[in-house]
C-alpha positions, 0 to 999 in steps of 0.5 A: 489469491486473486491475481489480476493481470495488468492487461485486465486494466486496459479492457475492464468496463464499468457496469452502469446497472451496478453503480450506486449514487456516490462517486469518486472524483479525479483531476484529469487533464485540468478538469474534474471527472466522476466515477460512480461507486456502489453503496457499501456498509462498513466492513464488519469484523469477524475474529481478528485471526480470520481478518488478518488471514484475509488481509494477507490473501487478499492483499496479494490481489493488488501487490502481485498485480504490480509484480506480474509483467504484462506479457507473462500472462495471456490478456484478461486472464485471472490466476487463482492460488491459495498460500496457506500460513505455516503450521501454528502460525496465526494472526497474520498481518498485512503482507509486502511483496518483494519488487523482484517478485520472488518473495513476500513478508508478513508479520504473524504470531508463531507457535511460541505466541511471539509476533514477528516478521516471516518471509517466504519464497513464492517458489517455496512451500513454507514461510520462515521467521526472521530474527530480530523482528519481534512485534514488527507490523506493515513490512516494506522492502527496499528497491533491490529487495535486499532489505525489509523495513518495519515498524516495532517497538515504536521504531522504524527498523531495517533488516538485511535479508543477507547478513540478518543485521537489524538497524534501528533508524528512528524511535519514539513513534506511536500507533499505526505506522506505514513506509515506502522505500525509494528507488532513485539510488539515495535509499530514501524512505518515506514514512507515516509515524502514526496517527496524530504525528503530523504529516510524512517524514523522510529518512535515509535507508541507513540512518540519519537526519529526519525531515518533514516531507509534508505538513498537515493543513489544519485549516482545511481540516487534515487529520492525517497524512498516511500510506505513502507509496513511491512512484518509479522515479523514486522522488515522487509518491502518492499518499493519503490525506484523511479528514476534513474536505481535502480527503483523497489521494495526493501527489507529494515529493521529497524535494519540496513540500508541495502537494497535489490532489489527484483523486477526491474521495469520500471521507472513509474507505479509501487505500493507498495508491500503488503504481502499476507498470501497466501505466495505472494508479491502483487503489481500493475505494470502499471495497472496489478495486480501481485502476486509473491511467497515470502518466509516471513521467508528467505525474498526472492522471490521463483518463477516468478510472475503471472499476476492476473487482468489488468485494475487496476487503478494507479498513476505513483507516486507510489499509485495503488488501 
């Protein structure tokens, strides 16, 4: 696991000698800025089990960045560790780290051949399986780290990590889905129901009415709205628009349907954008991890993107480690 301490986000510099012709355009203070990108070919897949294991290890690069306080490690220090899968566990999938930084969850196939969620404390030596999560994928935690959201069998579900109760919130979903849980006190979940299902939707963490929060703009070529991630206010979120000329990272709100493009990206290889307590949006673009200053109160970028790490594993569908 490569843990990038947030201080690196303040001190990293872009090496002009390693930059290619492509670029990422960002809207900073109303003006367009371009940060060049190195050329990269498509990621060529190896065996599914190896790729999934890399997903877990490399995904922690970003999520642990968000969880580690700036004061806990000296500036510009990288910490390396290896987190191994339990014996008999294979085909590890997309992981999630708890907001309190104490544990992480991931889908995997256990010794009996059944896919389900596993959870492990960062201080423990092994992970344990979570009952009632058969077929689960792409987990995400509630803001208080007490519940875990996930997708299984075409449904959005939650599991109480204390009582073990599993609750089905939404049914009838299809394909690859992803969600994020707001921390504004209402327990709002914003989720992507799968490719071709329209825009993003919202539902209470306790269940109830489902409403749309974004709508695909067919005229500009929107193919999908995906990979939502709540900002600190619990009302606004970032997400990825895929397809057409509008490809990029956007800002959305649970209070209205207005959206704003933050980062104009090439047509492939952009990940979800996560907010770091260091005051940056962190995202992966074609195998390069970027950090860009972001004002979470005014909801706007305040500086140009800085290239932090190259060689990050990613899917062109929008997931990156």
